[in-house]
Structure formats: C-alpha cells, structure tokens
C-alpha positions, 0 to 999 in steps of 0.5 A, a space after each residue: 435415772 442417773 445412768 440415762 443422763 450420763 449416757 445422754 451427756 456422753 452422746 452430746 459430747 461425742 456429737 459436739 466433737 464430731 461437729 467440730 472435727 468436720 469443720 476443720 480443714 485437713 490441709 491445715 495439719 499443724 506442723 511441729 516444725 514451723 518455727 524450727 530449723 529445717 532438718 539437716 540433710 545431704 542428698 544426691 541431685 536427681 539430674 546428677 547423682 554425683 553431686 550433692 545438695 544440702 539445706 545449708 546451701 540455701 542459708 542466707 536465702 528465703 526458699 521454697 521446698 516442694 516435695 513431689 513424685 512422678 507417681 503422684 497425680 496431685 503433683 501433676 495438678 499442682 505442677 503448673 502452679 509450681 512452674 509459675 512460682 518459679 518463673 515469678 522469681 518470688 524465691 528459689 524453688 527446690 524440688 525434693 523428689 520423694 520415694 521415686 525412681 530416677 528412671 520415672 522422675 526424669 521422663 516425667 520432668 521432660 514431659 511436664 517441664 522442670 521448674 526447679 532450681 535443683 532437685 534433691 533425690 530422696 529415693 527411700 523417703 528418709 528426708 521426707 520423714 524428717 520433714 514430717 511429710 504426710 503425703 505428696 505434694 507438700 510445700 515448705 517456705 524456709 527463711 534465710 536462717 534455715 527455719 521453716 516458716 510455712 507448710 502446705 499439705 496437698 497441691 498449692 493453688 494460685 489462690 494459696 500462692 497469692 494469699 499465703 505464700 507471696 505475702 510471707 515470702 515478701 515479709 521474710 525477704 524484708 527481714 521482718 
C-alpha cells in the first residue's frame, strides 16, 4: 500500500511541476547579467571593418544593444519597431550583427533600412556568448555606468517598447 501512495505522490508532484512550467513565459528567461557590468568587447564595425567599437564608447549614456542577423526571420519582423525606437531618440540603438556574413548583412540593411547608430560585427558569435545570447533577436538596455539593466529575448514589439523599455530608459536617464 505504501508503494501505491508513494507512486501517486510522485505523479501528483510531476503534474504540478508541469502545470507551473506551462504557465511560465519563455521570453522571461532570467539573465545572470542583469545588474552586472556589460561584458567588455572590441569589434570591427560592420560598415567599416577598419574601425572598432567597444562598449566603453557608450559610457555616460543609456543605450540599447540589439542583437540581430540577416538570416533571422524574427529580426525582420522586429525591424520596424527597432527603426521606430531609433527614430524616437529614446536612446542610441547599437546593433550587434551576430554570426552573420558581411556580404549578407549589408544588402539586408540596404533593403530594409539601417536604424542603428552603428553596428558591431560579431562574425563568430564570441561576444554574443559573453552576453548570454540564446538566439536572435535579443535586446539589452545598458545604463550610463555600463551595467545591463534589461534583456528581452525575441522580437521587441510596440507594446514591449511602451510598457517596459520606455519607462526604464526614462528612469535611467533621470538618474534613479
């Protein structure tokens, strides 16, 4: 009889774990980098490989890092929203072209528009790994001190911008 109760208890526990797991939002993967300094890097620019960009360039500014690639269909879906964020002047938007080829990325930008202040070229994905990129697109908000304050996995939407990103950027720019 003990064995039946034990089996039933394990079954109920597994059902409860499954029920809790199904209610979680996969876009809300906790990032161990939130509240920590953005990983250091220096990468060539996509448009001008002879020039380099480092996260240190942005110290003193609240900025947005958008990880994207030309081979990424969701990146094309979010592109109009990234363009709108850039045009709004909310914060400088820097692109991180991830595991892409320059000869694919440049025509993609020409076709779809270039909303980025500049684009760092991470051809081998090393910097994406340092930032904990699960898959593209991903978007980060980094404060004036170079600390990651926000991470969004997947395409950003107008609602995400309005409800999450804009209030956070305003708060960070106000110094709180």
